[in-house]
Phi, psi and omega in degrees: 000317179298322181293318177297316180298316180297318181296319182290324179298324185263006184241100180274325177230154178103225188210164171232124184247141173244120181239126180237128180209189179204156170238139176286133178280121183293155178293147180246096181067234180276349181280118180268135182237036183301332185258017179241147179223163165260109179282127185245121180240120182239126174247121185232129179235165179247033184277211188287340181075185185232135178295151182307316185290345180258353186299314184290332185261002186303328182261003180282149184294124175066014177290143182248156176240170176287333183286146177297143182217135175298145181300139175097343186295313183299318181297321179300319182291325178295323178291325178300313179301317180297316180295320179296319179296321178299332180274001182082015183253188181215160177229136179238137183244125174236135182202154169231125185305129179090351183237002178108178182222155178230128177249121182244119182249136175229123183228125176292136185225142174271131181265116181278331183219119184273357181294132179296144178280344180085202183279095184297320182299318180290321178296323179293317179298314180297319178297321178296319180293320179295321180298318182292315181296320181299322183290339180284328186230089179234125189232122181219064185291339182267356180272147176232128181240162176243126176247127185240120179199140181281352178257117182300326181298319180295325178292323175294323176299315179303314179300315185291317181290334180259007185305317184290343180282344182066011180293144179278127186238120168259153182228153175223144184265356176199174181297324180300313178297321179301317180295323179293319187287326182286348178277343185241349181213143175274138175241145180278341180199143177237124175258116192238121178293142184284319187244107179226159179286154178073306186216112182281179185299313181295316176299319179298316180298317181292323175292325180298319183292336183269356179299135176289328175244112182213108182279003184236032182303322183256011181283130176296140179242122180252124180274140178254121187242125178278142178077194181299146177299133186295158181296329183267037182300329182293335180291332178291313183292328183292335180270000175114357175294131189288322188190178175218150175229147184278161170248148003294147184293135176244148182304315184296325180290320179292317181295323178296319178298318176298313186294324185276328192245344172290149175306134187302326184288351180263353186251125174254128178252184180302318181298317179296320181295327181288344182251008185238168178296346181299327182297314180298316180297315180297314182300317181296312179298320180298318180296317176300314180299317184294320177300319180295321182290338182298334181251022186235140179285131179276100183290335184284312184269346173082025178207166177278143178294148180284127180283149184258000177211164182296322182293322179291325178295321179295317178299320180295318180298325178293324179288322184279322184069214183261018184294130175269129181259134173280118182281104182254131179293121184295148176278146174278164178305321180299322179289320179294333185258011182297343179296339182266358190295341179296329183235355182232146167274095187298320181301313179297314182300317181296318180300320178292343180245036177049036178054031178256108185299320180296317178297319180297317178296324179294322177294325177297314180298319179294324179296322176297316184292328183268046180293117184258010185298318180295321178295318180297317180295321180294316180293323179294312184295325180273355180070025178277078191291329176295315178293324176300316178299318180294322179294315178292330176297313179295320180297317179298322180290313182291328180293320181290326179301320180270001174096009179279073191296315183295317178295321180298316180297317180299314181296319180296319180296321180289322177301315179295325177295318176300315182298325183267002177076020181268071183295328178299321176297317179300317180298321180292326186264348187301308182300319178298320178296314181299317180297317179296317180297318178296321180296316178296316179299316181298315181294323179292317180298316178296319181292319177294322179293334183276354183303000000 
């Protein structure tokens, strides 16, 4: 990586090539070296090159050249040489000033498996396609998971995003409920919010491990983290948490968690469905549904479906008669939801709700029901800043889910101020936050009533 970085830094025009090959190490007398090779890595660039007088010292510690160099590059190359030497290898540098440089690395390697890997590029491409196809069709009706979050809206988002998987979902609104539930039921996966009042995600997980009765001792736990992944992410993994996913929650992240952490025998993918009776059943139902639609007016798109045979066309004409239809261009979801644009990024909100307008409206309704203004005012008036921080944290997350970007940013800035102990900043911004929150709630209520 250091060699590639160095080559790119010194190449303004042209190219940088990475070539990987190997030579078989010949036997030495009676010693057979059939399973050893010299791994050869070559990095070649068409950059400024190296002057003759600097070629020998290019890998020396802290040696300088006449050419301008970003700070730290020479030290990186000296470390590269040292690491290669520690592996029993060597590095050779060839260059002509003005024409580029070539770095050739040779490292002896033990071969554990001599079977050829085949066409890796094709295998990688096919694997990526399968991964993508698999995420589109993931079915787990026999699996049961537990979702833990103090925001009801986030729990509804999880239900909505995983609806097509048919997975069974139980929910808990805090760590205490979670601890009660794992003592009476086994779950195949637990999705646990990181920041909750009274007991956060990590504390909940650690208490869960200490329970004398725990039916989920071996159940993978995936932590849900709002905002950027924290610097101490390894501390979560080190205590036994299986993984983490970011908020706002996205369908692909949740599907990936199911695919990776649910027991394999509970997950059906596209390939499994193609080999099971589900395919025949689905195809039959699809054919029946399609036949019914041929004689039905499409109210969403504003036109009749195209018939596929003359008999179906005749049947349709009998149903329609001589009625003249006004061809009206159907509205897109964004147009139908434009009433919310004063306070919401509708496009973002729809994307967070898998572009399902009905699901998006349901999330807006839930946002109205989950009005946190009284709780915020109570925590503010009593100076309970930790609880206040948790409340604005939740508000920022749910606001972003529905596309209320400005409100989400305001809540996030106040949350960070609480975290850093900047209470004066919180006092200055609190009234403004509540007013902005009230405006978003009012606009959403008006928009839903206007439907």
